[in-house]
Residue, then its C-alpha position, 0 to 999 in steps of 0.5 A: m147681242s141685244n135686240v133692243l135699238e139703244v137710243d140714248l135719251n139721257q133721260t134729260n128729256v123726260p122732266y125729273e118729276q115725271r121720271e121719278n113718279r113713273q119709276k116709284k110706280f114701276k116699283d110699287g106695281t102700279l103702272k098703267i099699261l096697254v098691250v096692243d097685239d093682234n095675236e091673243e097668245i102674245r097679249e095674254t103672255h105680255k099681260d101674265y109677266l107685266a101683271q106684277h108691275g101694274t094694271i093691264d089693258t089689251a087691245e086686239d088692233g090698232d082701232v081699239a088701241l087708239g080709242l082706249i088711248k084717246k079715252a085714257y087721256n081724255s079722262g086724265k088717266q093715260y097709259d104710262v106704257i104702250l106695248l104696241d105691235i107694229e105689224m097688225e091687219k086692221m090698223n098697224g102700230d105705225e099709224v096708232l103712233k102717228q095718230i097720236r103722237g105725229p104732227n098735228a095728231f092727238e097729243k098736239k091737239k090736246n096740248i099734251d107734252r110728248l115727253k110727259g105722255s105715254m111711253f111707246i114700245m113698238v115691238t115688231s119682227r122687222e129689223g129694218i133701218t127704215d122700220v126703226s127710224n120711222a119709229m124712233k122719229y117721235p119722243n118717247v118711243h122705243y123699238i124692240v124686235k120680237g121673236v127672240k127668247n129673251t123678249k120678255d126681259e128686253i121689254i121689262k129692261t126697256i120699260q124700267n130703264a126708260l121711265 
């Protein structure tokens, strides 16, 4: 049984040119990826196996992540993928996502097409339907349950399939 919530976006939501560009970046190892987790060991593990796919930045909490995400958007060099832990002490992943992608949030104020924006992969140990539905109410967001031995493979598969 897979620990990835499969949501068929049929990829028609993401403009073809954007999807083609991101797939090329994945193959070429030129994605821009942000890993956000309050556990340093987990951040480093993600960084190690994702390094072959591009440049990896890390953030130890939601506050730092929010600053990095906004700075990247403002510079015109947004992250292609944001791997975001939901359960963090300072600012949790749900709040980061809400502040970036929620109604009247950062992307909306900057007139950024949310389907062309960064792809979020929410990573958590929570499996409840409420938790999943909270993350999935925004476009271009995926949800993975961590703590299983194949989390790394599920993350790579999710990135590859969702780009």
